[in-house]
matplotlib code that plots the C-alpha trace (Angstrom):
import matplotlib.pyplot as plt

x = [-22.1, -21.7, -20.6, -19.4, -20.6, -19.0, -19.4, -16.9, -18.9, -22.1, -20.6, -21.2, -18.7, -18.5, -15.9, -16.4, -16.8, -14.8, -11.7, -12.2, -10.0, -11.3, -13.0, -11.1, -11.8, -9.7, -6.6, -3.4, -1.0, 2.7, 3.8, 6.1, 8.8, 8.8, 5.4, 2.9, -0.3, -2.5, -0.4, -1.7, 0.9, 1.3, -1.1, -0.2, -2.6, -2.2, 1.5, 2.0, 2.7, 0.1, 0.3, -2.8, -4.1, -6.5, -9.1, -10.6, -7.2, -6.5, -9.9, -11.0, -7.8, -8.7, -8.0, -10.7, -13.1, -12.6, -15.9, -17.3, -18.3, -14.8, -13.0, -9.8, -10.7, -7.8, -8.1, -6.6, -4.6, -3.0, 0.2, 2.0, 0.6, 2.1, 2.3, -0.9, -0.6, -2.7, -3.5, -5.5, -7.7, -9.5, -13.1, -15.9, -19.4, -18.7, -22.1, -23.8, -23.5, -25.7, -26.0, -26.1, -25.6, -22.2, -23.8, -26.0, -23.0, -21.9, -18.6, -17.6, -16.9, -13.8, -10.9, -9.3, -12.2, -14.5, -18.0, -21.1, -24.6, -27.5, -30.2, -33.0, -30.5, -28.0, -24.8, -22.5, -18.9, -17.3, -13.7, -11.2, -8.2, -5.8, -6.6, -6.7, -3.0, -1.4, 1.6, 3.9, 2.9, 2.7, 6.5, 6.8, 3.7, 3.3, 5.8, 7.5, 6.8, 9.2, 10.2, 10.3, 14.0, 15.7, 18.1, 20.1, 20.5, 22.8, 21.5, 22.7, 20.4, 21.4, 20.4, 17.2, 16.0, 13.6, 11.7, 11.0, 7.6, 7.5, 7.7, 10.0, 10.0]
y = [-5.5, -2.4, -2.7, 0.0, -1.0, 0.0, -1.2, -2.1, -2.1, -4.1, -6.1, -5.1, -5.5, -4.7, -4.2, -4.3, -0.6, -1.1, -1.7, 1.6, 4.4, 7.1, 7.6, 10.1, 11.8, 10.6, 12.7, 12.9, 10.1, 9.9, 7.1, 4.3, 3.6, 0.3, -0.6, -2.9, -1.1, -2.2, -0.1, 3.4, 5.2, 6.6, 8.8, 11.3, 10.4, 12.7, 12.9, 9.3, 7.7, 5.0, 2.7, 2.7, -0.2, 0.5, -2.2, -2.0, -2.6, -5.5, -7.2, -6.0, -5.2, -1.5, 1.7, 3.1, 5.6, 9.2, 10.2, 11.9, 8.6, 7.1, 7.2, 6.1, 3.9, 4.0, 0.6, -0.9, -3.8, -6.5, -6.8, -8.5, -9.9, -7.1, -4.4, -3.0, -1.0, 1.3, 0.4, 2.5, 1.2, 3.0, 2.0, 3.2, 4.0, 4.1, 5.5, 3.1, 1.8, -0.9, -3.3, -7.0, -10.1, -11.7, -15.0, -14.1, -14.3, -17.7, -19.1, -17.3, -18.6, -16.5, -17.6, -14.8, -12.3, -13.6, -14.8, -13.8, -12.5, -12.6, -10.0, -8.8, -7.0, -9.8, -10.8, -8.9, -10.1, -9.4, -8.5, -9.2, -6.5, -9.3, -11.3, -8.3, -7.7, -10.4, -12.1, -10.5, -7.0, -7.8, -7.3, -4.3, -2.4, -3.5, -3.8, -7.1, -9.3, -8.5, -11.5, -11.2, -10.9, -10.7, -7.9, -7.8, -4.4, -3.8, -1.5, -0.4, -3.1, -6.0, -7.3, -6.9, -9.2, -7.2, -8.8, -6.4, -4.9, -5.8, -3.2, -3.5, -1.6]
z = [-2.4, -4.3, -8.0, -10.5, -14.1, -17.4, -21.0, -23.8, -27.0, -26.2, -23.2, -19.7, -16.8, -13.2, -10.5, -6.7, -6.0, -2.7, -4.9, -6.5, -5.0, -7.4, -10.8, -12.9, -16.1, -19.1, -18.6, -20.5, -19.6, -19.9, -22.2, -21.1, -23.5, -25.2, -23.6, -25.3, -26.6, -23.7, -21.3, -21.9, -19.8, -16.3, -14.4, -11.8, -8.9, -5.9, -6.7, -7.2, -10.6, -11.4, -14.4, -16.6, -18.8, -21.6, -21.0, -24.5, -26.0, -23.6, -24.1, -27.6, -29.4, -30.0, -28.1, -25.7, -27.4, -26.1, -24.8, -21.7, -20.1, -20.7, -17.3, -15.5, -12.6, -9.9, -8.3, -5.1, -6.4, -4.2, -6.1, -3.2, 0.1, 2.2, -0.5, -2.0, -5.2, -7.3, -10.9, -13.3, -16.0, -18.8, -19.2, -21.4, -20.4, -16.6, -15.7, -13.2, -9.7, -8.4, -5.4, -5.8, -3.8, -5.0, -4.7, -7.8, -10.0, -11.3, -12.5, -15.6, -19.1, -19.6, -17.4, -15.4, -15.6, -12.9, -12.5, -14.5, -13.7, -16.2, -15.9, -18.1, -20.4, -20.8, -19.1, -16.8, -16.3, -12.9, -13.2, -10.6, -10.6, -9.6, -12.6, -15.0, -15.5, -17.8, -16.4, -19.1, -17.7, -14.0, -13.2, -15.3, -14.0, -10.2, -7.4, -7.0, -4.0, -1.3, 0.8, 4.6, 5.5, 8.9, 9.9, 13.1, 14.8, 17.7, 20.4, 24.0, 25.5, 23.3, 19.9, 18.2, 15.3, 13.1, 10.2, 7.3, 7.9, 11.6, 14.3, 17.3, 20.5]

ax = plt.figure().add_subplot(projection="3d")
ax.plot(x, y, z, "-o")
ax.set_aspect("equal")
plt.show()
């Protein structure tokens, strides 16, 4: 599997590169009123507003450093079963991509962040985007789960029952 590596202070982290839609430079964000400090704001990603979390603020309690290697990772997030969403995360030192067997990672010591790999330079924590957003922010930043509901439509040929998200002929 291909991983994108970044660092926060001396700690190394990775994300599944397949979950990364794009790596952006650190651009100006629109602040969200009354947001907690770990919510950096909204990013305009190809005409779509995307919420952005500051990972350094979330994990270390300090804002991300403004540097050339500080990036916004636009991630595919499975906010709901049938409704994928995009989530931006600000990371530092996003400079490396490498391939590893996911089985080399072992269960992590930090709940919610994912398994750990140890190499010659120390530990690498695998972050799962679905576990990244704290519960108190999830409803505010990501689309809600939309339950399947049935609707009835009358047509010239009779009645058609359509479940939200299903296609009918």
